[in-house]
N, C-alpha and C positions, 0 to 999 in steps of 0.2 A: 275812420270813413275814407274810402276811398273817392277822393275830387276828381280824378280823371274823367276827362267828360270821353263819351264816343262817340268817334268819326265819322262821319256820313258819311256814303256810297261813295258821291262824290271828292269829297275829301281823301277816303283810300287811294281812290285810283289817279289823285295830282299826288297824295307821297308816294305811292309805286313808281310814278313818272319818273318822280324828281329823283328815285332811288338808282332808276335805269338810268335816267342823264349823268348821274355821279360815275355810275359804272363807268359807261362810256368813257366818258372825260378822262375818268384813271387810266383806262386800254390806249385809248390815244396817248397822254404824256407817256405812256411807257413804252410804248413803240417809238413816238419818238425819240426818246431818251436811247432806246436800243437801236434805232438807224446812228442815229448821230453819234455813241462808243463805237461802230462800229466804220464810220467815216474816217472817226479820228485814228483809228487801227491804222485803216489805210494810207490815211497820212504821216503815221510816224514810223511806218516800216512801207512804202513804196515798193515796187516791183517784184512780189514778193510770190516762191516760187519754192515748190515743191516737188519737180521733178527735180532728179538727179543731175540729171547732164544740161540743167540748167543752171544749175549751181556752181557760183565762181571759183576757179583756182586760186592756191595763193597760200604764204605760211599765214597761220592764224595766232592769234594769242587767245586765253581765255579771259572770260570778262570775269572776274573775281564776286561784283555785284549779280549777273544772276547765274551761280552757280550755285549746287546742293547736289554734295557726297553724303549721303547716306549710308547708314548701315542700321542690321537687325540681327535680335540672336537670340533663339527660343529660351525663356525661365522657366525651371520647371516645368516646363510643358504645358502654362500654364496660362503664357502671353508671353508677350517680343518687347526686348528691351531696344528701344531706338533710338538712337545719334545721329549727329551728323559732325565733320569737321570745318570748322569753317574760314581755313586758310589753304587754297589750294591753288597752283598751277599747272600749265600744261601750255603745251606747243604743239600745233597741229601741221601738217605738211600735206595739202588737199590736193586731188586733182580729179574731177570727176566723171573723166576719160579714164584712169588709172586706177580705181579705189583699191586694187591690190598693193601698189607703191604707196601706198597712205600711212603717214607714219605721226601718233601720238603716243608723245610723253609727258608725263605730270610725275607731280610731286603733291604732298600731302603732309604738311606740319602735323606731325602727331599732339605737339601738346596742346594743339585746337581744337580737341573734342571737348563736344556739347552735347550732355543729358537735359539739362532744364539741372543738374543739381551738381551744385559747384564741390561736396563732400567726395559724391561721390569718380566725379572728374580727375578729382586731386589724385585717390586711390591709380584711378585709370594710368595717370600718367609714370606712375613709378616703377619700379623693376621688375615687380609680377607680372604688371599688365606688357604697356606700351613700350617701357623706359626710353622716356619722351629724352629724357638729360643725359643717354649716350647716344640714342641713335632718333636725333628728332626731326630726320624727317620717313614715309616711306614714300618709293617712286615707283612707277611706272613704265616699263620701256617696251615698246611695240620690236616684236619679230617677225608677223607677219596677218596679213589683212585677206580674208576669203569673202567673195561677193555668193548670197544665198538668194530667195526671190522674196521681191516686192523693192531689191535693193539692202535688206538686212546686211550687214556685217557681223563679220564672227572674227574679232581682234587678236590675234594669241601676243602672249606679250609674257617679260618678269617683272614678278612683285616683289619688291624687297621691303621688307619690316622686320625691325630688332637685328640686320644684320644678317637675315636668312634671307636668302632667294628661291622662290618657285614658282612656276609654272604660271598664270591666271589666265583666263578665256572672257572675254566679255562680249555678250550679244549688244550691237550695236543698230543705230542707225541715226539717219539726217533727217531730223522735220522740217528742215526747209530751211531758205535766207532771204536776207531784205538788207534794200539798206534801211539804215536804222537813223533816222534824220535827230533822233534826240544825242548820238554820240557821232554823229558823222562817218560811220564807218558799217562796211556791210557786213553783216553778222549771218552766223550758220547755227542755226539748232543741232542740237546733240543729246541723244539719251542710250544709256547701257546699263546693261545688269550683268553681275556676278558673281563668283559666290567664294569664298579662301575658306579652309580651316585653320581653326586657329592653334588648332595640335602641332601643327606643320609648320609654324613660326613661334614656337616654345611657349605658349600661352594654353597652362593645361591646369590652371589652378579652377575649381569648382568643378570639374566634370561630369559631376553629380548633378549637378546644381544649374549649367548650362551648357546651353547646346555648343556643338564644336562648328557647325556652321553657321559662319557668319555671311548675311547677302547683301548684297550692295546695289545701291541703285544711285545712278550720276544722271542730273538734268543741268545741263549747260551749255552754255550760247559763246561761239568761238568768234572775232573779230579780227578780220580782214586787215593787216598789215600794209 
């Protein structure tokens, strides 16, 4: 037997009114939280600028805690294997008034490869792949920089992997700069994309199963020294 009492019309209106009030209060709380978070962001990064000429020149060092070097490669033309390198170092010489003179040099510790699969990572460190014991680092050295539309940069450089050096082009952009009160340092945000052929570096195993092109994505922050 159903003992639930049918609500009278006035009671129904009261329930609907309370429901609308609860939704309004929730929306107000959410709005306050969003505004509060935006306020916190402005406090953490005062003087935030996106205009390239407003960014500060100088020597910069990579912030490893806010840097991600990702790679993607096709597997069986069905999906992509996605991984990252956890140990990265880089130096940046930056002058917003003379971007062509910019210099970005960096290196990756190849043994720091991370695919959330320890067994697979161990195989990739071996001589048939990255050969991390013999060649512990992959390096990038800037050769030239050209400026395109909207301050997009094309960075041409030499990329060395497994002792083999080949040209590598990075399409890059500075996302902005700000004083970071958490670190006490002026910081630049940086994004870059590129692609390398693994065969060009002597990594040609399972060519029928694994794609040749390895796409690279870099999300990084640089701290002014």
